[in-house]
Biotite code that builds the C-alpha atoms (Angstrom):
import biotite.structure as struc

atoms = struc.array([
    struc.Atom([-0.038, 0.000, -0.097], chain_id="A", res_id=1, res_name="MET", atom_name="CA", element="C"),
    struc.Atom([1.451, 3.503, -0.859], chain_id="A", res_id=2, res_name="THR", atom_name="CA", element="C"),
    struc.Atom([0.122, 6.793, 0.042], chain_id="A", res_id=3, res_name="PHE", atom_name="CA", element="C"),
    struc.Atom([1.817, 9.288, -2.670], chain_id="A", res_id=4, res_name="THR", atom_name="CA", element="C"),
    struc.Atom([0.375, 12.671, -2.549], chain_id="A", res_id=5, res_name="GLY", atom_name="CA", element="C"),
    struc.Atom([-1.460, 12.068, 0.868], chain_id="A", res_id=6, res_name="CYS", atom_name="CA", element="C"),
    struc.Atom([-2.945, 15.149, 2.322], chain_id="A", res_id=7, res_name="ALA", atom_name="CA", element="C"),
    struc.Atom([-3.134, 13.921, 5.677], chain_id="A", res_id=8, res_name="GLY", atom_name="CA", element="C"),
    struc.Atom([-6.766, 14.013, 6.080], chain_id="A", res_id=9, res_name="CYS", atom_name="CA", element="C"),
    struc.Atom([-7.074, 10.772, 8.065], chain_id="A", res_id=10, res_name="GLY", atom_name="CA", element="C"),
    struc.Atom([-10.172, 9.479, 6.064], chain_id="A", res_id=11, res_name="ALA", atom_name="CA", element="C"),
    struc.Atom([-8.527, 6.054, 5.298], chain_id="A", res_id=12, res_name="CYS", atom_name="CA", element="C"),
    struc.Atom([-7.539, 5.770, 8.971], chain_id="A", res_id=13, res_name="LEU", atom_name="CA", element="C"),
    struc.Atom([-11.063, 6.024, 10.084], chain_id="A", res_id=14, res_name="LEU", atom_name="CA", element="C"),
    struc.Atom([-12.437, 3.930, 7.336], chain_id="A", res_id=15, res_name="THR", atom_name="CA", element="C"),
    struc.Atom([-10.079, 0.843, 7.449], chain_id="A", res_id=16, res_name="CYS", atom_name="CA", element="C"),
    struc.Atom([-11.963, -2.109, 8.962], chain_id="A", res_id=17, res_name="PRO", atom_name="CA", element="C"),
    struc.Atom([-8.882, -3.985, 9.759], chain_id="A", res_id=18, res_name="THR", atom_name="CA", element="C"),
    struc.Atom([-6.756, -0.957, 11.301], chain_id="A", res_id=19, res_name="HIS", atom_name="CA", element="C"),
    struc.Atom([-3.975, -1.568, 8.460], chain_id="A", res_id=20, res_name="ALA", atom_name="CA", element="C"),
    struc.Atom([-3.291, 1.965, 8.446], chain_id="A", res_id=21, res_name="ILE", atom_name="CA", element="C"),
    struc.Atom([-1.161, 3.776, 11.166], chain_id="A", res_id=22, res_name="ARG", atom_name="CA", element="C"),
    struc.Atom([0.083, 7.537, 11.506], chain_id="A", res_id=23, res_name="PRO", atom_name="CA", element="C"),
    struc.Atom([3.686, 7.685, 11.770], chain_id="A", res_id=24, res_name="ASP", atom_name="CA", element="C"),
    struc.Atom([5.488, 10.940, 12.308], chain_id="A", res_id=25, res_name="GLY", atom_name="CA", element="C"),
    struc.Atom([3.272, 13.002, 9.975], chain_id="A", res_id=26, res_name="GLY", atom_name="CA", element="C"),
    struc.Atom([3.107, 10.214, 7.439], chain_id="A", res_id=27, res_name="HIS", atom_name="CA", element="C"),
    struc.Atom([1.011, 7.066, 7.103], chain_id="A", res_id=28, res_name="LEU", atom_name="CA", element="C"),
    struc.Atom([2.325, 3.659, 7.336], chain_id="A", res_id=29, res_name="HIS", atom_name="CA", element="C"),
    struc.Atom([0.493, 0.497, 6.096], chain_id="A", res_id=30, res_name="ALA", atom_name="CA", element="C"),
    struc.Atom([0.560, -2.818, 8.007], chain_id="A", res_id=31, res_name="LEU", atom_name="CA", element="C"),
    struc.Atom([0.637, -5.305, 5.211], chain_id="A", res_id=32, res_name="PRO", atom_name="CA", element="C"),
    struc.Atom([-0.265, -8.224, 7.551], chain_id="A", res_id=33, res_name="ASP", atom_name="CA", element="C"),
    struc.Atom([-3.489, -6.551, 8.568], chain_id="A", res_id=34, res_name="ARG", atom_name="CA", element="C"),
    struc.Atom([-4.470, -5.465, 4.943], chain_id="A", res_id=35, res_name="CYS", atom_name="CA", element="C"),
    struc.Atom([-7.139, -7.610, 3.343], chain_id="A", res_id=36, res_name="THR", atom_name="CA", element="C"),
    struc.Atom([-7.147, -5.531, 0.115], chain_id="A", res_id=37, res_name="GLY", atom_name="CA", element="C"),
    struc.Atom([-10.937, -4.519, 0.540], chain_id="A", res_id=38, res_name="CYS", atom_name="CA", element="C"),
    struc.Atom([-10.043, -1.100, -0.995], chain_id="A", res_id=39, res_name="GLY", atom_name="CA", element="C"),
    struc.Atom([-12.233, 0.861, 1.270], chain_id="A", res_id=40, res_name="GLU", atom_name="CA", element="C"),
    struc.Atom([-9.348, 3.158, 1.922], chain_id="A", res_id=41, res_name="CYS", atom_name="CA", element="C"),
    struc.Atom([-8.842, 3.764, -1.646], chain_id="A", res_id=42, res_name="VAL", atom_name="CA", element="C"),
    struc.Atom([-12.617, 4.715, -2.095], chain_id="A", res_id=43, res_name="GLU", atom_name="CA", element="C"),
    struc.Atom([-12.502, 7.327, 0.504], chain_id="A", res_id=44, res_name="VAL", atom_name="CA", element="C"),
    struc.Atom([-9.556, 9.188, -0.199], chain_id="A", res_id=45, res_name="CYS", atom_name="CA", element="C"),
    struc.Atom([-10.293, 12.563, -1.404], chain_id="A", res_id=46, res_name="PRO", atom_name="CA", element="C"),
    struc.Atom([-6.966, 13.091, -3.332], chain_id="A", res_id=47, res_name="VAL", atom_name="CA", element="C"),
    struc.Atom([-6.622, 9.500, -4.834], chain_id="A", res_id=48, res_name="ASP", atom_name="CA", element="C"),
    struc.Atom([-3.366, 8.991, -2.863], chain_id="A", res_id=49, res_name="ALA", atom_name="CA", element="C"),
    struc.Atom([-3.993, 5.620, -1.499], chain_id="A", res_id=50, res_name="VAL", atom_name="CA", element="C"),
    struc.Atom([-2.993, 2.713, -3.779], chain_id="A", res_id=51, res_name="ARG", atom_name="CA", element="C"),
    struc.Atom([-3.116, -0.976, -2.887], chain_id="A", res_id=52, res_name="ILE", atom_name="CA", element="C"),
    struc.Atom([-0.374, -2.966, -4.674], chain_id="A", res_id=53, res_name="GLU", atom_name="CA", element="C"),
    struc.Atom([0.162, -6.863, -4.669], chain_id="A", res_id=54, res_name="PRO", atom_name="CA", element="C"),
    struc.Atom([2.634, -8.319, -2.196], chain_id="A", res_id=55, res_name="THR", atom_name="CA", element="C"),
    struc.Atom([5.359, -10.681, -3.289], chain_id="A", res_id=56, res_name="GLU", atom_name="CA", element="C"),
    struc.Atom([3.265, -13.564, -2.315], chain_id="A", res_id=57, res_name="GLU", atom_name="CA", element="C"),
    struc.Atom([0.491, -12.431, -4.598], chain_id="A", res_id=58, res_name="GLU", atom_name="CA", element="C"),
    struc.Atom([2.727, -11.802, -7.743], chain_id="A", res_id=59, res_name="THR", atom_name="CA", element="C"),
])
């Protein structure tokens, strides 16, 4: 998961049902072991900054 161009609004943090996104020193950090790839964070991002990318296991 990447957050390129993130505006820091926190919408993805509030939306993620598995709490796979954490704030980290003014930036966001993804917890891949918690992410289910549901895409709710992608849908709610007002600046289209969130991208879910396949892990090495999925490729």
